[in-house]
C-alpha positions as CSV (number, residue, x, y, z in Angstrom):
1,L,-11.8,2.6,-1.4
2,K,-14.4,2.4,-4.0
3,R,-15.5,1.6,-7.6
4,L,-17.1,3.8,-9.5
5,P,-20.5,2.9,-10.6
6,S,-20.6,0.9,-14.2
7,S,-22.4,4.0,-15.3
8,S,-19.9,6.5,-14.8
9,A,-17.4,4.8,-16.7
10,P,-16.9,1.4,-18.7
11,F,-13.8,0.3,-17.0
12,C,-12.3,-0.4,-13.2
13,V,-11.2,2.6,-11.5
14,Y,-10.6,2.3,-7.6
15,L,-10.5,5.9,-6.1
16,V,-10.9,7.4,-2.5
17,Q,-13.9,9.3,-2.1
18,F,-13.3,12.4,0.4
19,Q,-15.9,12.0,2.6
20,S,-15.7,11.4,6.6
21,H,-15.4,7.6,6.9
22,P,-12.5,7.0,8.7
23,K,-11.3,4.2,6.1
24,C,-11.4,7.0,3.4
25,A,-9.8,9.5,5.4
26,M,-6.9,7.0,6.4
27,L,-6.4,6.2,3.1
28,R,-6.2,9.5,1.7
29,Q,-3.6,10.2,4.0
30,L,-1.2,7.4,3.3
31,L,-1.2,7.6,-0.5
32,F,-3.2,10.8,-1.6
33,L,-5.1,8.9,-4.3
34,V,-7.5,10.9,-6.1
35,L,-11.4,10.9,-6.7
36,T,-11.6,11.5,-10.5
37,R,-14.8,10.9,-12.5
38,V,-13.2,9.6,-15.6
39,V,-14.5,9.8,-19.3
40,A,-13.1,7.1,-21.6
41,G,-10.8,8.1,-23.6
42,T,-10.0,11.7,-22.6
43,Q,-9.0,11.5,-19.3
44,V,-6.1,9.7,-17.5
45,S,-7.2,7.9,-14.1
46,G,-6.1,6.1,-11.1
47,I,-4.1,9.1,-10.0
48,N,-1.7,8.3,-6.8
49,F,-0.2,11.7,-5.9
50,S,2.5,12.2,-3.2
51,V,4.5,14.7,-1.7
52,L,7.2,13.7,0.2
53,D,10.0,14.8,2.6
54,S,14.0,13.6,2.7
55,N,12.8,10.5,4.8
56,S,10.3,9.4,2.2
57,T,7.2,10.2,4.1
58,A,4.5,12.8,3.7
59,A,6.2,16.1,4.0
60,A,4.5,18.0,6.6
61,P,3.8,22.1,6.8
62,G,7.0,24.1,7.7
63,E,8.9,21.3,5.6
64,V,10.5,21.8,2.0
65,P,9.5,18.5,0.1
66,A,12.4,16.6,-1.2
67,S,10.5,14.8,-4.1
68,L,7.2,14.4,-5.7
69,S,5.8,11.1,-6.4
70,I,3.1,11.0,-9.2
71,G,1.3,7.8,-10.9
72,F,-1.7,7.6,-13.1
73,T,-2.8,5.1,-15.8
74,A,-3.0,6.1,-19.4
75,T,-6.5,5.5,-21.0
76,S,-5.2,6.2,-24.8
77,T,-1.9,4.5,-26.6
78,G,0.7,6.9,-27.6
79,T,1.5,8.8,-24.6
80,S,4.9,10.6,-24.9
81,L,4.5,13.8,-22.6
82,A,2.6,14.0,-19.2
83,T,1.4,17.7,-18.1
84,I,0.8,18.6,-14.5
85,N,-0.5,21.9,-13.5
86,L,1.2,22.9,-10.2
87,P,-0.2,25.4,-7.4
88,S,1.7,28.8,-7.8
89,G,4.8,29.2,-6.2
90,F,4.9,25.3,-5.5
91,L,8.3,24.6,-7.8
92,S,10.5,27.4,-8.9
93,D,11.3,27.1,-12.7
94,G,14.0,24.4,-13.7
95,N,14.7,20.8,-14.3
96,M,13.7,18.0,-12.0
97,N,15.6,14.6,-12.1
98,I,13.3,11.4,-12.5
99,G,13.3,8.2,-11.0
100,G,10.9,4.8,-12.0
101,G,8.6,4.6,-9.1
102,R,7.6,1.1,-10.6
103,R,11.5,-0.2,-10.5
104,L,12.4,-2.4,-7.8
105,E,15.0,-1.1,-5.2
106,V,17.5,-3.9,-4.9
107,D,20.3,-4.0,-2.7
108,E,23.6,-4.3,-4.8
109,S,25.2,-6.2,-2.1
110,D,22.8,-8.9,-2.3
111,Y,21.7,-9.1,-6.0
112,A,22.8,-8.3,-9.4
113,W,22.6,-4.7,-10.6
114,P,20.5,-3.3,-12.4
115,P,17.4,-4.0,-10.7
116,R,14.4,-5.9,-12.4
117,R,11.6,-4.5,-13.2
118,L,8.1,-5.8,-12.1
119,A,5.5,-5.3,-15.4
120,A,6.4,-2.1,-16.0
121,V,5.7,-1.3,-20.0
122,C,6.0,2.7,-20.1
123,E,8.1,4.7,-17.9
124,A,9.2,8.5,-17.5
125,Y,12.4,9.1,-18.5
126,G,15.1,11.8,-19.0
127,T,14.7,15.1,-17.5
128,A,11.3,17.1,-16.4
129,T,11.1,20.9,-16.8
130,V,9.3,23.3,-14.9
131,S,8.0,26.8,-16.6
132,S,5.5,29.0,-15.2
133,N,3.9,26.5,-13.0
134,V,3.7,23.8,-15.2
135,L,5.9,20.6,-14.9
136,T,6.4,18.6,-18.3
137,V,7.6,14.8,-18.1
138,P,8.6,12.7,-21.2
139,V,6.9,9.4,-21.2
140,R,8.2,6.3,-23.2
141,K,7.8,2.6,-24.0
142,V,10.1,0.5,-21.5
143,G,13.2,-0.7,-23.6
144,T,12.9,1.8,-26.2
145,A,15.0,5.5,-26.9
146,S,12.0,7.7,-26.9
147,T,9.2,5.3,-28.6
148,P,5.4,6.7,-27.3
149,C,3.9,4.3,-24.8
150,D,2.0,1.9,-27.1
151,T,-0.3,0.2,-24.4
152,A,-4.0,1.5,-23.3
153,G,-4.2,0.9,-19.7
154,A,-0.3,1.0,-18.8
155,A,0.1,2.5,-15.5
156,I,3.1,5.1,-15.1
157,S,4.5,6.1,-12.0
158,M,7.4,8.7,-11.1
159,V,9.2,10.1,-8.3
160,L,10.6,13.7,-9.4
161,T,13.3,15.3,-7.2
162,A,14.8,18.5,-7.4
163,G,17.4,19.6,-10.1
164,T,18.0,23.2,-10.7
165,A,14.1,23.6,-9.9
166,S,13.5,23.9,-6.3
167,F,10.7,23.3,-3.7
168,S,9.2,25.7,-1.5
169,S,8.4,25.5,2.2
170,L,4.9,23.7,2.3
171,G,2.2,25.8,4.3
172,T,-1.1,24.4,5.6
173,G,-4.5,24.5,3.7
174,Q,-5.3,23.3,-0.1
175,L,-2.8,22.2,-2.8
176,D,-4.5,22.1,-6.5
177,F,-2.9,20.4,-9.1
178,T,-4.1,18.9,-12.7
179,V,-2.7,15.9,-14.8
180,Q,-2.9,15.6,-18.4
181,T,-1.1,13.8,-21.4
182,D,-0.7,14.6,-24.9
183,V,-2.9,11.9,-25.6
184,D,-5.3,12.0,-22.5
185,N,-5.5,15.7,-22.7
186,T,-8.9,16.7,-20.9
187,P,-7.1,18.1,-17.2
188,V,-8.0,15.7,-13.9
189,S,-8.3,17.7,-10.8
190,V,-6.2,16.7,-8.0
191,T,-6.7,18.3,-4.6
192,F,-5.2,17.6,-1.2
193,T,-5.2,19.5,2.1
194,V,-1.8,19.7,4.2
195,D,-3.2,20.1,7.8
196,N,-1.0,20.9,11.0
197,S,-0.8,17.5,12.2
198,G,0.8,15.7,9.5
199,S,-0.7,12.5,11.0
200,F,-3.7,10.2,10.8
201,T,-5.5,7.7,13.3
202,L,-6.2,4.3,13.0
203,S,-7.1,1.7,15.2
204,A,-6.7,-2.2,14.2
205,I,-6.4,-5.4,16.1
206,G,-3.5,-7.9,14.8
207,D,-4.8,-10.9,16.6
208,P,-6.8,-13.3,14.3
209,I,-10.1,-11.7,14.7
210,T,-12.6,-10.6,11.9
211,W,-15.8,-8.8,11.7
212,Y,-18.4,-9.4,9.3
213,Q,-21.8,-7.8,8.9
214,G,-21.8,-6.7,12.6
215,Q,-20.8,-10.1,13.9
216,K,-17.1,-10.0,15.7
217,Y,-15.0,-13.8,15.1
218,K,-12.1,-14.9,17.0
219,F,-10.1,-17.7,15.3
220,W,-7.0,-19.7,15.8
221,F,-4.2,-21.0,13.2
222,P,-1.5,-23.6,13.7
223,P,1.5,-21.5,14.6
224,G,4.1,-21.1,12.0
225,E,2.1,-22.6,9.1
226,L,0.6,-20.4,5.9
227,M,-3.1,-20.5,5.5
228,P,-5.3,-19.8,2.8
229,L,-6.9,-16.5,4.8
230,L,-8.9,-15.6,1.8
231,E,-9.3,-16.4,-2.2
232,T,-10.6,-13.7,-4.5
233,P,-11.1,-14.0,-8.3
234,E,-7.7,-12.2,-8.5
235,M,-5.5,-13.3,-5.9
236,T,-5.1,-15.4,-2.5
237,V,-4.2,-14.0,0.5
238,W,-2.0,-16.5,2.8
239,A,-1.3,-15.5,6.3
240,S,0.7,-16.8,9.6
241,V,0.8,-16.7,13.4
242,F,3.1,-16.9,16.2
243,Q,2.0,-18.0,19.5
244,G,2.2,-15.6,22.7
245,P,3.4,-16.2,26.1
246,S,0.5,-18.4,26.6
247,I,-1.3,-20.9,24.6
248,D,-4.3,-18.6,23.3
249,F,-2.2,-15.7,22.4
250,Q,-1.9,-15.7,18.8
251,W,-1.0,-12.4,16.3
252,F,-0.2,-12.4,12.6
253,D,3.8,-12.1,11.6
254,R,3.6,-12.8,7.8
255,F,1.0,-12.3,4.9
256,M,1.8,-13.0,1.3
257,V,-0.1,-12.6,-1.4
258,T,-0.1,-15.2,-4.8
259,G,-1.8,-15.1,-7.9
260,K,-4.3,-17.4,-9.3
261,D,-1.3,-19.4,-11.4
262,G,0.5,-19.3,-7.7
263,G,3.2,-17.2,-8.7
264,E,3.8,-14.9,-5.6
265,Y,3.2,-11.0,-5.7
266,V,4.4,-9.7,-2.3
267,D,5.5,-11.2,0.9
268,I,5.4,-9.1,4.1
269,R,6.9,-10.3,7.3
270,V,7.0,-8.1,10.2
271,R,10.6,-7.2,11.8
272,R,11.0,-7.2,15.6
273,H,13.5,-4.7,17.6
274,V,14.7,-7.8,19.7
275,P,17.4,-6.8,22.6
276,G,21.0,-6.1,21.2
277,M,19.9,-4.3,18.1
278,N,20.3,-0.2,17.6
279,R,20.4,2.3,15.1
280,T,23.2,0.8,13.3
281,D,20.8,-2.5,12.3
282,F,19.2,-0.7,9.9
283,R,20.2,1.9,7.1
284,H,18.6,5.2,6.9
285,N,15.8,5.6,4.7
286,Q,15.2,1.4,4.5
287,F,12.3,0.0,5.6
288,T,12.9,-1.1,9.5
289,Q,9.3,-2.7,10.5
290,L,8.7,-4.8,7.4
291,D,10.1,-7.1,5.2
292,I,8.7,-6.7,1.9
293,K,9.4,-9.0,-1.1
294,M,8.0,-8.5,-4.9
295,S,8.2,-11.5,-7.0
296,G,10.8,-13.1,-4.4
297,R,13.1,-9.6,-4.5
298,P,13.3,-7.3,-1.5
299,I,12.2,-3.8,-1.5
300,R,14.5,-2.3,0.8
301,R,14.7,1.5,0.4
302,R,11.6,3.5,2.4
303,G,9.4,5.1,0.1
304,S,6.3,5.6,-1.9
305,Q,6.0,3.2,-4.7
306,L,3.3,1.5,-6.8
307,F,3.6,-1.8,-8.6
308,S,1.9,-4.1,-11.1
309,A,1.2,-7.5,-9.9
310,G,-0.1,-9.7,-12.9
311,D,-2.7,-7.7,-14.7
312,Q,-5.5,-7.2,-12.2
313,V,-3.6,-6.5,-8.9
314,K,-1.5,-3.6,-7.6
315,V,0.7,-3.4,-4.6
316,G,1.6,0.0,-3.3
317,V,4.6,0.7,-0.4
318,G,5.0,3.7,1.5
319,S,5.4,5.2,5.2
320,R,3.3,7.8,6.9
321,T,3.7,9.6,10.2
322,V,0.4,8.5,13.0
323,N,-1.1,9.4,15.9
324,P,-0.9,7.5,18.0
325,P,2.4,5.7,17.2
326,R,1.7,1.9,16.3
327,L,5.1,1.2,17.5
328,H,7.4,2.2,20.0
329,H,10.7,4.7,19.2
330,T,9.0,6.4,16.0
331,P,6.0,7.9,14.8
332,V,6.5,6.4,11.4
333,L,4.1,3.8,10.2
334,E,5.7,1.3,7.2
335,F,2.4,-0.3,5.4
336,V,2.0,-2.2,2.2
337,M,-1.8,-1.7,0.3
338,V,-2.8,-4.2,-2.0
339,E,-5.7,-3.8,-4.7
340,S,-8.1,-5.4,-7.3
341,D,-11.5,-4.8,-8.5
342,S,-13.1,-6.9,-6.0
343,I,-10.7,-6.0,-2.5
344,S,-8.4,-3.6,-1.2
345,F,-6.3,-4.1,2.4
346,M,-3.1,-2.7,3.7
347,V,-0.9,-4.6,6.1
348,H,1.4,-2.5,8.8
349,A,3.2,-3.4,12.0
350,S,2.2,-2.8,15.5
351,H,3.4,-3.5,19.4
352,A,1.1,-5.5,21.4
353,G,0.2,-2.7,23.5
354,A,-3.7,-3.7,23.6
355,E,-3.0,-7.0,25.1
356,F,0.3,-5.7,27.8
357,P,-0.5,-1.9,28.9
358,D,1.7,-2.1,31.4
359,D,4.4,-4.7,30.2
360,F,6.7,-2.6,27.7
361,D,9.0,-5.6,27.1
362,K,6.1,-7.9,25.8
363,Q,4.6,-5.2,23.9
364,V,7.8,-5.2,21.8
365,K,8.4,-8.7,21.8
366,N,5.1,-9.6,20.5
367,T,5.0,-6.7,17.8
368,H,3.2,-8.0,15.0
369,L,1.2,-7.6,11.8
370,D,-2.4,-5.8,11.6
371,W,-4.2,-6.9,8.2
372,I,-6.9,-4.3,7.4
373,N,-9.7,-4.7,4.9
374,L,-10.4,-1.7,3.4
375,E,-13.3,-2.3,0.6
376,M,-14.6,-5.6,-0.1
377,V,-17.4,-6.2,-3.2
378,D,-20.2,-8.8,-2.5
379,P,-17.5,-11.8,-1.4
380,K,-20.6,-14.1,-2.0
381,K,-21.5,-12.9,-5.7
382,N,-17.6,-12.7,-6.4
383,G,-16.9,-16.4,-5.0
384,F,-14.5,-15.8,-2.4
385,K,-13.0,-18.8,-0.9
386,G,-10.5,-19.4,1.8
387,I,-11.0,-19.5,5.9
388,L,-12.4,-16.0,6.2
389,P,-15.8,-16.9,3.9
390,Q,-16.3,-20.1,6.0
391,I,-15.8,-18.2,9.1
392,W,-18.4,-15.6,7.8
393,R,-20.6,-18.3,6.5
394,V,-20.7,-16.7,2.8
395,Q,-19.3,-20.2,2.3
396,P,-20.3,-23.6,4.2
397,R,-18.0,-24.3,6.9
398,T,-16.0,-27.2,7.2
399,P,-14.8,-29.3,10.1
400,E,-11.3,-27.8,9.8
401,V,-12.5,-24.2,9.8
402,E,-14.9,-25.1,12.9
403,A,-12.3,-26.1,14.5
404,M,-10.5,-23.1,14.3
405,L,-12.9,-21.1,16.3
406,I,-12.3,-23.0,19.4
407,A,-9.7,-21.8,21.8
408,P,-6.4,-24.1,21.9
409,S,-7.1,-23.9,25.7
410,K,-10.5,-25.5,25.3
411,K,-9.2,-28.1,22.8
412,E,-6.7,-29.2,25.4
413,M,-9.6,-29.0,28.1
414,A,-11.5,-31.3,26.1
415,V,-8.7,-33.8,25.5
416,C,-8.0,-34.1,29.2
417,T,-11.5,-34.6,30.0
418,A,-12.0,-37.5,27.3
419,M,-8.6,-39.3,29.0
420,E,-9.9,-39.0,32.6
């Protein structure tokens, strides 16, 4: 995830560059974020594009897609219509149903209906139409019948499902789209590749370890206590750990992101498949690996969604098939991505196979969260605070942080030695 140089555009845009770096490749597969070079006032930006199957995961070759997830940022005011040029034969002519990608999905049995919206100012509405490989989607200001979107920089996202229009089976190779609106009417090209594997490969470690400028640091938190892992100009990232079978084993089990005013943006907790649980404990098409809350409200239904948290933070949730699997019994990986001007990162669940390669029960029992930093913009210049910047020596270390670098077993040994 990279920010375009200031000479390229007068405002901030985070987009994936399609190059060989594994972080970029991984992120491209997750959300199909698209590299665009933005010309202010003429093009939309921040495009998020996914072709999904019936389980709300990325559709693979040979599958007939169930929905199309599209998100973008309007550069100009007055948007009333979005136009997407489709690959030939991708969709037949007809109508499509529109769902709001920015709507929080709330279980009716737990909370009042209808579901609350999060920082949505403009939305797709009504019925989308497909004619001669051109998809048109009406857009309005939230809370109005048909008033055009009057906010420059508004994030607009939607999930489109087949109505009288129908999807064709996916082949392999490139899919080419363009996206524009009636006011930002210079088309932006969108290209991604459908491959045979339908998967991506990643590697991360979920116990408290961090790398910075080639240095590896192992640290320990007090179990069960939320600690200020990282503070950026836009947010604070909190983390807690649980203790494993011995005192020096720890893994992350919760991450929470709050705004500068202390308000909660997103809260992510790991879900473990404990003995006695079976398929009936989880509903179809709902998150089973992560408990996710946006501003205190749970997101239950699995699917690619993009939310605005405050004015400077975006939160994306979704799922993807991965190889090798990060959890037992399923190749699907659920994830949360958080992005701002100064940092982007991802959180997902993982079993403890690295620590217990020959003990299946311990792998499952110690299922935890991985925190993966995708991109960071000069933490020293941006004044990053918290535990990680001190560990990295971007900020001076306090005695409390110095103590976090000592294994609990060594602390106990030191105490015993002092008592003798």
